C-alpha positions in Angstrom: 48.6 74.2 -85.4 45.4 75.8 -86.8 45.4 73.3 -89.6 45.7 70.4 -87.1 42.9 71.9 -85.1 40.8 72.0 -88.2 41.5 68.3 -88.9 40.6 67.4 -85.3 37.4 69.4 -85.4 36.5 67.7 -88.7 37.2 64.3 -87.2 35.3 65.1 -84.0 32.1 66.5 -85.5 31.9 65.0 -89.0 34.0 62.0 -89.8 33.7 59.9 -86.6 29.9 60.6 -86.0 29.1 60.1 -89.7 31.1 56.8 -89.8 29.3 55.5 -86.8 25.9 56.5 -88.1 26.8 55.1 -91.5 27.7 51.7 -90.0 24.3 51.6 -88.2 22.5 52.5 -91.4 24.5 49.9 -93.3 23.4 47.1 -91.0 19.8 48.3 -91.3 20.0 48.6 -95.1 21.5 45.1 -95.3 18.4 43.7 -93.7 16.1 45.7 -96.1 18.1 44.6 -99.1 18.0 40.9 -98.1 14.3 41.0 -97.7 13.9 42.7 -101.0 16.3 40.5 -102.9 15.1 37.2 -101.6 11.4 37.7 -100.5 10.8 40.3 -103.2 9.1 43.1 -101.3 10.1 46.3 -99.4 9.6 45.6 -95.7 8.2 48.8 -94.1 8.2 47.1 -90.7 12.0 47.0 -90.7 12.4 50.2 -88.6 9.9 48.9 -86.0 11.6 45.5 -86.0 14.7 47.5 -84.9 12.7 49.2 -82.2 11.1 46.0 -80.9 14.3 44.1 -80.9 16.2 46.9 -79.1 13.4 47.1 -76.6 13.8 43.4 -75.8 17.6 43.9 -75.5 17.0 46.8 -73.0 14.7 44.7 -70.9 17.2 41.8 -70.9 19.9 44.3 -70.0 17.9 45.5 -67.0 17.5 41.9 -65.9 21.2 41.2 -66.1 22.0 44.4 -64.3 19.6 43.4 -61.5 21.4 40.1 -61.2 24.7 42.0 -60.9 26.0 40.8 -64.3 28.0 43.2 -66.4 30.9 43.4 -68.9 32.9 45.9 -67.0 33.9 48.8 -69.3 31.7 47.4 -72.1 27.9 47.9 -72.2 25.8 45.1 -70.7 23.6 45.3 -73.8 26.3 43.3 -75.7 25.5 40.3 -73.4 21.8 40.9 -73.9 22.0 41.3 -77.7 21.9 37.5 -78.6 18.9 37.0 -76.4 17.1 40.0 -77.9 17.9 38.7 -81.4 16.5 35.2 -80.6 13.3 36.6 -79.0 12.7 39.1 -81.9 13.4 36.4 -84.5 10.8 34.2 -82.9 8.3 37.1 -83.1 9.2 37.9 -86.7 8.9 34.2 -87.8 5.5 34.1 -86.1 4.5 37.2 -88.1 5.7 35.6 -91.3 3.6 32.5 -90.6 0.5 34.5 -89.7 0.7 37.3 -92.3 3.2 37.0 -95.2 3.0 33.2 -95.8 -0.6 33.5 -96.9 0.3 36.0 -99.6 3.3 34.1 -100.7 1.2 31.0 -101.3 -1.2 33.1 -103.3 1.7 34.5 -105.2 0.4 38.0 -104.5 1.9 41.1 -106.2 4.8 42.7 -104.2 2.6 45.7 -103.4 0.2 43.5 -101.5 3.1 42.3 -99.3 4.3 45.9 -98.9 0.8 47.0 -97.6 0.8 44.0 -95.3 4.2 45.1 -93.9 2.7 48.5 -93.2 0.1 46.8 -91.1 2.8 44.8 -89.3 4.7 48.0 -88.8 1.8 49.6 -86.8 1.3 46.5 -84.8 5.0 46.2 -83.8 5.1 49.9 -83.0 2.2 49.6 -80.7 3.6 46.4 -79.0 7.0 48.2 -78.5 5.4 51.2 -76.8 3.3 48.9 -74.6 6.4 46.9 -73.7 8.8 49.7 -72.8 6.9 53.0 -73.0 7.5 56.1 -75.1 10.1 57.9 -73.0 13.8 58.3 -74.0 15.9 55.6 -72.4 19.7 55.5 -72.0 21.2 52.0 -71.5 24.8 52.6 -72.2 26.5 51.5 -69.0 30.2 50.8 -68.7 32.9 53.3 -69.8 31.7 56.2 -71.8 34.9 57.4 -73.6 37.8 55.7 -75.1 39.4 59.1 -75.7 38.2 62.1 -73.7 38.4 65.7 -74.9 40.6 66.9 -72.0 42.9 64.0 -72.2 43.4 64.5 -75.9 44.2 68.2 -75.4 46.7 67.3 -72.7 48.4 64.7 -74.9 48.6 66.9 -78.0 48.6 70.5 -76.8 46.0 71.4 -79.4 43.1 73.8 -78.6 40.6 71.4 -80.2 39.8 68.2 -78.4 38.9 64.8 -79.8 36.3 62.6 -78.2 35.9 58.9 -79.2 33.1 57.1 -77.4 33.2 53.5 -76.6 29.8 53.0 -78.3 31.3 54.3 -81.6 34.2 51.9 -81.4 31.8 49.1 -80.7 29.7 50.1 -83.7 32.8 50.0 -86.0 33.9 46.6 -84.7 30.5 44.9 -84.6 29.6 46.2 -88.1 32.8 45.0 -89.6 32.4 41.5 -88.0 28.7 41.3 -89.0 29.5 42.3 -92.6 32.4 39.8 -92.8 30.2 37.0 -91.4 27.3 37.8 -93.7 29.3 38.0 -96.9 31.2 34.8 -95.9 27.9 33.0 -95.2 26.3 34.1 -98.5 29.4 33.2 -100.6 30.8 30.1 -98.8 28.0 28.2 -97.1 25.5 25.9 -98.7 22.6 27.7 -97.1 23.9 31.1 -98.3 24.3 29.8 -101.9 20.8 28.4 -101.7 19.5 31.9 -100.7 21.4 33.5 -103.6 20.0 30.9 -106.0 16.5 31.5 -104.7 17.0 35.3 -105.1 18.3 34.9 -108.7 15.7 32.5 -110.0 13.0 31.1 -107.7 11.6 28.5 -110.2 15.0 27.1 -111.1 16.0 27.0 -107.4 12.8 25.0 -106.6 13.7 22.5 -109.4 17.1 22.1 -107.9 15.6 20.9 -104.7 16.0 24.0 -102.6 13.5 24.2 -99.7 11.8 27.6 -100.1 10.5 27.7 -96.6 14.0 27.1 -95.2 15.3 30.0 -97.3 12.5 32.2 -96.1 13.2 31.4 -92.4 16.9 32.0 -92.8 16.2 35.3 -94.6 14.0 36.5 -91.8 16.4 35.4 -89.0 19.4 37.1 -90.7 17.5 40.3 -91.5 16.1 40.4 -87.9 19.6 39.8 -86.4 20.9 42.7 -88.5 18.0 44.9 -87.6 18.3 44.3 -83.8 22.1 44.7 -83.9 21.7 48.0 -85.8 19.0 49.2 -83.5 21.0 48.3 -80.4 24.1 50.1 -81.7 22.0 53.1 -82.6 20.5 53.2 -79.1 23.9 52.8 -77.4 25.3 55.6 -79.5 22.4 58.0 -79.0 19.4 56.8 -76.9 16.4 54.6 -77.3 13.0 56.1 -78.2 10.5 54.0 -80.2 9.5 56.8 -82.6 13.1 57.4 -83.6 13.3 54.0 -85.3 10.3 54.8 -87.4 12.1 58.0 -88.5 15.3 56.2 -89.3 13.4 54.0 -91.8 13.8 56.7 -94.5 17.6 56.9 -94.4 17.8 53.1 -94.3 15.7 52.8 -97.4 17.7 55.6 -99.0 20.9 53.7 -98.2 19.6 50.5 -99.7 18.3 52.2 -102.9 21.4 54.3 -103.4 23.6 51.2 -103.2 21.3 49.2 -105.3 18.3 47.4 -103.7 19.0 43.7 -103.5 22.8 44.2 -103.5 24.3 43.7 -100.1 27.6 45.4 -100.9 25.7 48.4 -102.2 23.7 48.5 -99.0 26.9 49.0 -97.0 28.2 51.7 -99.3 24.8 53.4 -99.4 24.7 53.6 -95.6 27.9 55.5 -95.5 27.0 57.8 -98.4 23.7 58.8 -96.8 25.3 59.3 -93.4 28.1 61.5 -94.6 25.7 63.5 -96.7 23.4 64.1 -93.8 26.1 65.1 -91.4 28.1 67.2 -93.9 25.0 69.2 -95.0 23.7 69.8 -91.5 27.1 70.6 -89.8 27.9 74.3 -89.1 31.4 74.6 -90.8 32.2 78.0 -89.1 34.7 76.5 -86.6 36.6 74.5 -89.3 36.6 77.5 -91.6 38.0 79.8 -88.8 40.9 77.4 -88.2 41.7 77.6 -91.9 41.6 81.4 -92.0 38.1 82.0 -93.4 36.0 84.2 -91.1 32.3 84.3 -91.4 29.4 85.9 -89.5 27.1 83.0 -90.3 27.3 79.4 -89.2 28.2 78.1 -92.7 25.4 75.5 -92.3 23.5 74.5 -95.4 20.5 73.0 -93.5 19.5 72.9 -89.8 19.7 69.6 -88.1 15.9 69.4 -88.0 16.0 68.8 -91.7 18.5 66.0 -91.6 16.1 63.4 -92.9 15.3 65.7 -95.8 18.8 65.1 -97.1 18.0 61.3 -97.3 14.7 62.1 -99.1 16.5 64.3 -101.7 19.2 61.6 -102.3 16.4 59.0 -102.7 14.6 61.1 -105.3 17.8 61.9 -107.3 18.8 58.2 -107.4 15.2 57.1 -108.4 15.2 59.7 -111.2 18.7 59.2 -112.6 19.9 55.7 -111.6 17.0 53.6 -110.4 19.1 50.5 -110.1 21.5 52.3 -107.7 25.3 52.7 -107.8 26.0 49.0 -107.6 23.2 48.0 -110.1 20.8 46.3 -107.8 17.3 45.2 -109.0 15.0 47.7 -110.6 11.9 48.6 -108.6 
């Protein structure tokens, strides 16, 4: 029984939270890697794109709730998500036309575009705070738990309870569907093949008759959709606070680089690697160890949760030093 309790504790505090967090990082890293692979620069405004898009989703959610529209046990934010993606995409396309397009036409160095994205990041951060404020916001209406701790204990007779939140299940399902749709689009559709051709060799793609502006627009729309989806899932799973999305930019970039910047499959794998590393290093293993017969006076915690993002930084440095193309051999940077 103690071994089963240890397994349940491991699932409850490490596996399920890390898997949900990893799925959210994976979607964010996919957007980063698409921008890098096709538009050839690291978009530092990606975290604030997540925040801005999620803020729009929350505002639309409030409007739907005021009209009495809901999804019953599911969060109303799922209904608001497509509207938030559309509005945020329009804003991002406008940003591209006003800012990035000028530097593309001049064929500026990637570092110039990176610095431009830093400016866009600050603008989007300010707009988000003006739009929705700086306070923590919870918008996860509907049912909270698919499996509650007390119900699980009653069903199994174990001392340790298992909690599975609806937001976590939604994260798994939406991430799986989004990844399937993206990979199918990139590999099967004419537009997806055009994007891949443009990423592989821009000059040859132009000679083949591919419209570069159409590729750029599609890339921004897809990356924005992934960012807003990731931001909304992250907000539903935890809460929304604009500054949190600036902080999450580091693990998202770490995930993209670990998997191989420019490699979509690597971005997904990198998201889960970073998430499980962060959770495993900051989780106090005392309870699991006690169930397995190992007693300790300490918490058996390698790092406090305040240093969670330091794990991402260390992973990032190690990969850059020893395997700069990432695990899946993305583009060197």
